[in-house]
C-alpha positions in Angstrom: 0.2 0.0 0.0 1.3 3.5 -0.8 2.0 5.8 1.9 0.0 8.9 2.0 1.0 12.3 2.6 -0.2 14.3 5.6 -2.5 16.1 3.4 -3.8 13.0 1.8 -4.5 11.7 5.3 -6.1 15.0 6.3 -8.4 14.4 3.2 -9.3 11.1 4.5 -9.7 11.2 8.5 -11.5 14.5 8.3 -14.1 12.7 6.0 -13.9 9.8 7.9 -14.7 12.2 11.1 -17.9 13.5 9.7 -19.7 10.9 10.9 -19.4 11.8 14.6 -21.7 14.4 15.5 -20.2 14.9 19.2 -18.1 17.8 18.4 -19.9 20.9 19.3 -18.0 22.4 22.4 -19.7 24.3 26.0 -18.6 25.2 28.9 -15.0 25.4 28.4 -12.8 27.8 30.3 -9.5 29.2 29.5 -6.6 26.7 30.4 -4.3 27.8 33.2 -2.4 24.9 33.2 0.2 23.8 32.1 1.7 27.3 32.6 3.8 28.2 30.0 4.6 31.8 28.9 2.8 32.6 25.8 0.7 29.4 25.6 -0.7 28.9 22.2 -4.9 29.0 21.8 -6.3 30.7 24.3 -9.9 31.6 24.3 -11.7 34.5 25.9 -12.8 34.1 29.8 -16.6 33.8 28.7 -15.9 30.3 27.6 -17.8 28.1 24.3 -21.3 27.1 24.0 -22.4 25.0 21.5 -19.3 25.9 19.0 -20.1 29.8 19.4 -19.0 32.2 22.4 -21.3 34.5 23.9 -20.5 37.1 21.4 -21.5 35.5 18.7 -18.3 34.3 17.3 -18.1 30.9 15.9 -16.0 28.4 17.6 -14.2 26.2 15.0 -12.7 22.6 15.8 -10.5 20.8 13.7 -12.4 17.6 13.9 -10.1 14.8 13.0 -9.9 10.8 13.3 -6.3 9.5 14.6 -7.0 6.8 11.8 -10.1 4.9 10.4 -8.5 1.9 10.8 -10.6 -0.4 13.1 -10.4 -3.5 14.6 -14.6 -3.9 15.4 -16.9 -4.5 13.1 -19.9 -2.9 13.8 -22.6 -2.9 11.1 -23.6 0.7 10.8 -19.7 2.1 10.7 -18.2 3.1 7.5 -14.7 2.1 9.4 -15.4 -1.1 10.3 -13.0 -3.8 9.6 -14.7 -5.3 6.7 -15.2 -2.1 4.9 -13.8 -1.3 1.9 -12.6 2.3 2.4 -9.5 3.7 2.2 -7.5 3.9 5.2 -5.1 6.1 6.8 -3.6 6.8 10.2 -1.8 9.8 11.6 0.9 9.7 14.4 0.4 11.9 17.6 3.1 14.2 16.2 1.3 15.0 12.9 -2.1 15.5 14.4 0.2 18.3 16.7 1.6 19.5 13.5 -2.1 19.9 12.1 -3.7 21.5 14.8 -0.5 24.2 15.7 -0.8 24.9 11.9 -4.4 25.6 11.4 -4.5 27.5 14.5 -1.7 30.0 13.5 -3.7 30.1 10.2 -6.9 31.2 12.2 -8.9 28.3 10.9 -9.7 26.9 14.4 -9.4 27.3 18.2 -9.5 23.8 19.2 -9.5 20.1 18.4 -12.0 17.3 18.3 -10.2 13.9 18.1 -11.7 10.6 18.0 -10.1 7.0 16.3 -11.0 3.6 15.1 -9.3 0.8 17.8 -6.2 0.0 16.4 -4.3 -3.2 18.1 -6.3 -2.5 21.4 -8.5 -0.3 23.4 -5.5 0.7 25.8 -2.7 1.3 22.7 -5.3 3.6 20.8 -6.2 5.1 23.9 -2.3 5.7 24.4 -1.9 7.8 21.1 -5.1 9.9 21.6 -3.6 11.3 25.1 -0.2 11.6 24.1 -1.9 14.1 21.5 -3.4 16.2 24.0 -0.3 15.6 26.2 2.2 17.1 23.3 -0.2 19.9 22.7 -0.7 21.2 26.2 3.0 20.0 28.0 5.3 20.7 24.9 3.3 23.7 22.9 1.5 25.2 25.5 -2.0 25.1 23.8 -4.5 26.4 25.7 -7.1 26.0 22.9 -10.1 23.6 23.6 -9.7 19.5 23.2 -12.3 17.1 22.9 -11.0 13.9 23.4 -13.2 10.8 22.3 -12.5 7.6 25.3 -12.6 4.3 24.6 -15.0 2.6 27.1 -12.6 -0.8 27.4 -9.5 1.5 28.1 -7.3 1.3 31.2 -9.2 4.1 34.0 -5.4 5.2 34.3 -5.6 6.4 30.4 -8.8 7.9 31.0 -7.4 10.0 34.2 -4.8 11.0 31.7 -7.0 12.1 29.2 -9.0 14.0 31.8 -5.7 16.0 33.0 -5.3 17.6 29.1 -8.9 17.5 27.8 -11.6 20.1 28.2 -14.1 17.7 27.4 -14.1 13.6 27.4 -17.2 11.5 25.7 -18.0 8.2 25.7 -20.2 7.1 22.8 -23.3 4.8 23.9 -24.0 4.3 20.1 -27.3 3.3 20.2 -30.4 3.7 22.5 -31.1 -0.3 23.6 -28.9 -2.5 24.6 -30.6 -5.1 22.5 -29.7 -2.8 19.4 -26.1 -2.6 20.6 -25.8 -6.2 21.0 -27.2 -6.8 17.1 -25.4 -4.3 15.1 -22.1 -4.1 17.4 -21.8 -7.4 19.1 -18.2 -6.4 20.0 -19.3 -3.8 22.2 -21.0 -4.0 25.5 -23.8 -1.4 26.6 -23.0 -2.9 30.4 -19.2 -1.7 29.9 -20.2 1.7 28.1 -22.5 2.6 31.1 -19.4 1.6 33.5 -17.1 3.4 31.7 -19.3 6.5 31.8 -20.2 6.0 35.8 -16.5 5.8 36.1 -15.9 9.5 34.7 -18.9 10.9 36.4 -17.1 9.8 39.5 -14.3 11.3 38.5 -15.6 14.7 37.1 -17.5 14.7 41.0 -14.1 14.2 42.6 -12.3 17.0 40.6 -15.4 19.3 41.5 -15.0 18.7 45.3 -11.2 19.1 44.8 -11.6 22.6 43.3 -14.1 23.4 45.7 -11.4 22.8 48.5 -8.7 24.4 46.4 -8.5 26.4 43.7 -4.8 25.2 43.0 -6.4 21.7 42.4 -6.0 20.2 38.7 -8.8 20.2 36.1 -10.1 17.0 34.9 -12.1 17.5 31.9 -13.5 20.9 33.1 -16.4 20.9 30.3 -17.6 17.3 31.3 -18.4 14.7 29.5 -20.9 13.8 26.5 -22.6 11.1 24.3 -23.6 10.2 20.7 -26.3 8.2 19.9 -27.4 7.0 16.2 -30.7 7.6 14.9 -32.4 5.4 12.4 -30.3 2.6 12.4 -32.5 -0.1 14.1 -36.5 0.2 14.8 -36.1 2.8 17.6 -38.9 5.5 18.6 -38.1 8.4 19.4 -39.4 8.0 22.8 -37.1 5.3 23.0 -34.2 7.8 22.3 -35.4 10.5 24.5 -36.2 7.7 27.4 -32.6 6.9 27.2 -31.3 10.4 27.0 -33.3 11.4 30.2 -31.5 8.3 31.6 -28.3 9.3 30.8 -28.6 13.0 31.8 -30.0 12.1 35.1 -27.3 9.4 35.7 -24.6 10.6 34.2 -24.4 14.6 34.8 -24.0 14.4 30.8 -23.4 18.2 29.3 -24.9 17.1 25.7 -26.4 14.0 23.8 -26.2 14.0 20.3 -28.1 12.8 18.1 -26.6 11.3 14.5 -28.9 10.5 11.8 -27.9 7.1 10.2 -26.1 7.2 6.8 -26.3 4.2 4.4 -22.9 3.0 3.3 -21.6 0.8 0.6 -22.1 -3.1 1.6 -23.8 -2.5 4.6 -25.7 -5.3 6.0 -29.2 -6.0 4.8 -31.0 -5.5 8.5 -30.2 -1.8 8.0 -32.1 0.7 6.8 -31.6 1.5 2.8 -32.5 5.1 3.2 -31.1 7.3 6.3 -33.9 9.1 8.3 -35.0 12.5 7.4 -33.0 15.3 8.7 -35.9 17.1 10.3 -36.1 13.8 12.6 -32.7 14.7 14.1 -33.7 18.1 14.5 -36.6 17.5 16.4 -34.9 15.4 18.8 -32.7 18.1 19.8 -35.5 20.4 20.2 -37.3 17.9 22.5 -33.8 17.3 24.5 -33.7 21.2 24.8 -37.4 21.3 26.1 -36.3 18.6 29.2 -33.1 20.6 29.3 -33.5 23.9 29.3 -37.5 24.9 29.1 -38.6 23.3 32.4 -40.5 20.5 30.6 -40.9 17.1 32.2 -40.1 14.2 29.8 -43.2 12.7 30.0 -44.3 16.1 29.1 -42.4 15.9 26.0 -43.3 12.3 25.0 -47.2 13.3 25.6 -46.7 15.2 22.7 -45.7 12.3 20.3 -47.8 10.1 18.0 -46.9 6.6 18.7 -43.6 7.1 20.2 -42.8 9.8 17.0 -42.2 13.3 17.3 -44.4 15.5 14.5 -42.3 16.2 11.8 -44.3 18.9 10.7 -44.5 20.6 14.3 -41.7 21.4 16.8 -42.5 19.7 20.0 -43.1 22.7 22.2 -46.4 23.8 19.2 -47.3 20.0 19.4 -47.3 19.9 23.3 -49.4 23.6 23.4 -51.6 22.4 20.8 -52.6 19.6 23.2 -52.5 21.6 26.3 -54.7 24.6 25.2 -56.4 24.9 27.8 -53.0 26.3 29.7 -53.3 29.3 27.2 -53.3 32.3 26.9 -50.5 33.0 29.0 -50.4 36.9 30.0 -46.9 38.2 29.1 -46.9 41.0 31.7 -47.6 39.1 34.6 -46.8 35.1 34.0 -44.0 33.7 35.8 -40.7 32.6 34.0 -41.5 28.9 33.6 -44.9 29.9 32.0 -43.8 32.0 29.8 -40.9 29.3 28.4 -44.0 27.0 27.7 -45.4 29.8 25.1 -44.6 28.6 20.9 -42.2 31.1 19.8 -40.7 31.9 22.9 -37.1 31.3 23.7 -35.1 31.4 26.8 -33.3 34.8 26.0 -36.4 36.0 24.7 -38.3 35.2 27.9 -35.6 36.3 30.2 -35.5 39.6 28.3 -39.5 39.8 28.6 -39.2 39.6 32.4 -36.4 42.4 32.4 -38.4 44.8 30.0 -41.5 44.5 32.1 -40.0 45.3 35.2 -39.8 49.1 33.5 -43.2 49.0 31.6 -46.3 46.7 30.1 -45.3 45.4 27.3 -47.4 45.5 23.8 -47.9 42.6 21.2 -45.5 44.7 18.9 -43.0 45.0 21.8 -43.0 41.1 21.9 -42.5 40.7 18.2 -39.1 42.2 18.2 -37.9 40.3 20.7 -38.6 36.9 18.4 -38.7 35.7 15.1 -41.6 33.2 16.0 -44.3 36.3 16.4 -47.2 34.9 14.3 -46.9 31.8 16.4 -47.2 33.3 19.7 -49.4 35.5 19.3 -52.0 32.8 19.3 -50.9 32.0 23.0 -50.5 35.3 24.9 -52.1 38.2 25.6 -50.2 41.3 26.0 -51.4 45.1 26.8 -53.0 45.6 23.6 -53.7 42.2 22.8 -56.0 39.0 23.2 -56.5 36.5 21.0 -60.1 36.9 19.4 -61.0 33.5 19.5 -60.9 30.0 21.4 -57.5 28.3 20.5 -59.5 25.6 19.0 -60.4 28.6 16.1 -59.1 28.3 12.8 -56.7 31.0 13.0 -54.2 28.3 14.8 -53.8 26.7 11.3 -50.9 29.6 10.4 -49.1 28.3 13.4 -49.8 24.8 13.2 -48.5 24.5 9.6 -45.5 25.7 9.9 -42.7 24.3 7.1 -41.2 21.2 8.0 -37.9 22.6 6.7 -37.8 25.4 8.8 -34.9 24.5 11.5 -35.3 27.2 14.3 -35.0 26.5 17.9 -38.4 27.9 19.1 
């Protein structure tokens, strides 16, 4: 096999990494250790959120696989051992060189690094840790680093990874253990959950240590995340969301990422021939946000499903509101925050701005419209100083709010 130069490796392994959705970053603080004058890649004190800084700047991450060689044969994975794809492999030093070169050209502000399993889980994890260690200790890199960790790896290697990375993630792969057993027989759900539990305990310990002493070393300060593949098996949206709720409560995850299954050449006949609609993935993210940021119980979110599936034509908040019309309209000038968050068309920032403004003056409908891009929807669910819906919420005037185009991808 002909040796690939670093540019060709980059083309192969950056493309191979596109199937991993969990590369957005949130909750990261500027690195203060290792202490090295003039450290490379420092970010602002406000941190990074969902790949965007608080001032709106997009945080770009170099997203790579260390290698797409893999000893596992997961049926849904394009890089499985039986897959006929072009293979490539970086050395840790090459990843470090690329990261620094891209940063110096102002292309990136951080690194997301994953890998196929080569030789053994421990050997692969050692290579991933070496990349982060070289960046931090040899080059003083203070940018964001997200490492995809391997459940079967030695806990000592996970400990080392947490010393150098801002975030660690372990993929649960699929929402059901039975699906994992069928499609990825070399992986075990119990092993994955045990590794996630161990990581949570270590994160809790690090948090306690930081409370006792500000000089305590950081351990994965941006927490842990995971990813689930959507549409590879016959799971319903309710199965996925119930699994996510368990993961959030049991492992204190910062984020569950949903990645639509993508059919690959030569895949098993037991897998779908078509990928699920992008809107399904988007609806899952919206439902996830209702649970994490909008005060909805998961039972309430699932109550807006039909046969366990989210409506592709309605965002889940609107679907819930239409099923609970007796709770509307809500007075924007007097309602508590938790009620305002349930109004279709109002996001978290809009609600907080409403609460700030109404301390000074009563709000009119036009005032609310200036705070949101969904005024046409929310007018059916609120009252304001100069506005009351003119008919019952069962009326035909809701048609415009209900028939929102399925391709619209804004969050609430």
